[in-house]
C-alpha positions as CSV (number, residue, x, y, z in Angstrom):
1,M,30.4,-11.1,-24.5
2,V,34.2,-10.9,-24.2
3,A,35.8,-10.9,-20.7
4,K,37.5,-7.6,-19.7
5,N,40.8,-9.1,-18.9
6,V,41.2,-11.4,-21.9
7,I,44.5,-10.7,-23.8
8,E,44.6,-11.0,-27.6
9,V,47.4,-13.5,-28.0
10,S,48.5,-12.4,-31.5
11,A,48.7,-8.8,-30.2
12,V,51.3,-9.5,-27.6
13,P,54.5,-11.2,-28.7
14,A,55.5,-11.8,-25.0
15,V,52.4,-13.8,-24.5
16,K,53.4,-16.1,-27.4
17,T,56.7,-16.7,-25.6
18,V,54.9,-17.5,-22.4
19,L,52.5,-19.9,-24.1
20,A,55.4,-21.7,-25.8
21,G,57.2,-22.1,-22.5
22,F,54.2,-23.5,-20.7
23,H,53.4,-25.8,-23.7
24,A,56.9,-27.1,-23.5
25,L,56.5,-27.9,-19.8
26,S,53.2,-29.7,-20.4
27,D,54.7,-33.1,-21.2
28,P,56.0,-35.5,-18.5
29,L,59.1,-36.5,-20.5
30,R,60.1,-32.9,-21.0
31,L,59.6,-32.3,-17.3
32,Q,61.9,-35.2,-16.6
33,V,64.5,-33.6,-18.9
34,I,64.2,-30.3,-17.0
35,N,64.7,-32.1,-13.7
36,L,67.8,-33.9,-14.9
37,L,69.3,-30.7,-16.3
38,R,68.8,-28.9,-13.0
39,E,72.0,-30.6,-11.7
40,K,74.3,-30.1,-14.7
41,E,74.4,-30.0,-18.5
42,L,74.1,-33.4,-20.2
43,C,74.6,-34.8,-23.7
44,V,71.9,-36.5,-25.6
45,C,73.4,-39.9,-25.0
46,E,73.4,-39.4,-21.2
47,L,69.8,-38.1,-21.3
48,C,68.7,-41.1,-23.4
49,E,70.3,-43.5,-21.0
50,Q,68.8,-41.9,-17.8
51,L,65.4,-41.5,-19.3
52,A,65.3,-44.9,-21.1
53,V,64.1,-43.4,-24.4
54,N,65.5,-43.6,-27.9
55,Q,67.4,-40.7,-29.4
56,S,64.7,-39.9,-32.0
57,K,62.0,-39.5,-29.4
58,L,64.2,-37.4,-27.1
59,S,65.4,-35.2,-30.0
60,F,61.7,-34.3,-30.7
61,H,61.2,-33.2,-27.1
62,L,64.5,-31.4,-26.9
63,K,63.6,-29.4,-30.0
64,I,60.4,-28.2,-28.3
65,L,62.2,-27.2,-25.1
66,K,64.9,-25.4,-27.1
67,E,62.4,-23.6,-29.4
68,A,60.6,-22.4,-26.3
69,G,63.9,-21.0,-25.0
70,L,64.0,-23.2,-22.0
71,L,67.2,-25.0,-23.1
72,G,70.5,-23.9,-24.4
73,S,73.0,-26.2,-26.1
74,R,76.7,-26.3,-27.1
75,Q,78.5,-28.7,-29.4
76,E,81.7,-30.4,-28.3
77,G,83.1,-32.6,-31.0
78,R,80.2,-34.8,-32.2
79,W,78.2,-34.4,-28.9
80,I,75.6,-31.8,-28.2
81,Y,75.3,-30.8,-24.5
82,Y,72.0,-29.3,-23.2
83,R,71.6,-27.0,-20.2
84,L,68.7,-25.0,-18.7
85,N,68.2,-21.4,-19.7
86,P,67.4,-19.7,-16.4
87,S,66.4,-16.4,-18.0
88,Q,63.5,-18.0,-19.8
89,F,62.3,-19.7,-16.7
90,G,62.4,-16.3,-15.1
91,V,60.1,-15.0,-17.8
92,L,57.6,-17.7,-16.9
93,E,58.0,-17.0,-13.2
94,A,57.5,-13.3,-13.7
95,Y,54.3,-13.9,-15.8
96,L,52.8,-16.1,-13.1
97,A,53.8,-13.6,-10.4
98,E,52.2,-10.7,-12.3
99,H,49.0,-12.4,-13.3
100,Y,48.2,-14.8,-10.5
101,H,50.0,-13.8,-7.3
102,A,49.3,-10.1,-7.4
103,S,45.5,-10.2,-7.5
104,P,43.1,-12.7,-5.9
105,I,40.9,-14.7,-8.2
106,S,37.4,-13.4,-8.2
107,T,34.6,-15.9,-7.7
108,S,31.9,-13.3,-8.6
109,H,29.7,-14.1,-11.5
110,S,28.0,-10.7,-11.8
111,D,28.4,-10.6,-15.6
112,C,26.5,-13.8,-16.1
113,D,22.8,-13.7,-16.8
């Protein structure tokens, strides 16, 4: 039996965006990147230094954050500077507000046999 409130992921493009955002936030290193970028934009070399990781590892994680829309970047000379994308965080916040804060979680198991 399929739950009444289950959303078919492939049918709703916005859900894919939300899933990508939450997936991107599911890694401790990526959360550290987010915390550092809350203050100001930083280049890769500054992020590597502050996080004590090599550029290859950091680039992998930055790519995931950027593909999820959580980061923006700009190039200045040979350096790429990363910054947060507040509008995408707003999408995640709105999703949580709509789906979790608006209605209480039911503990009823009336559909179970």
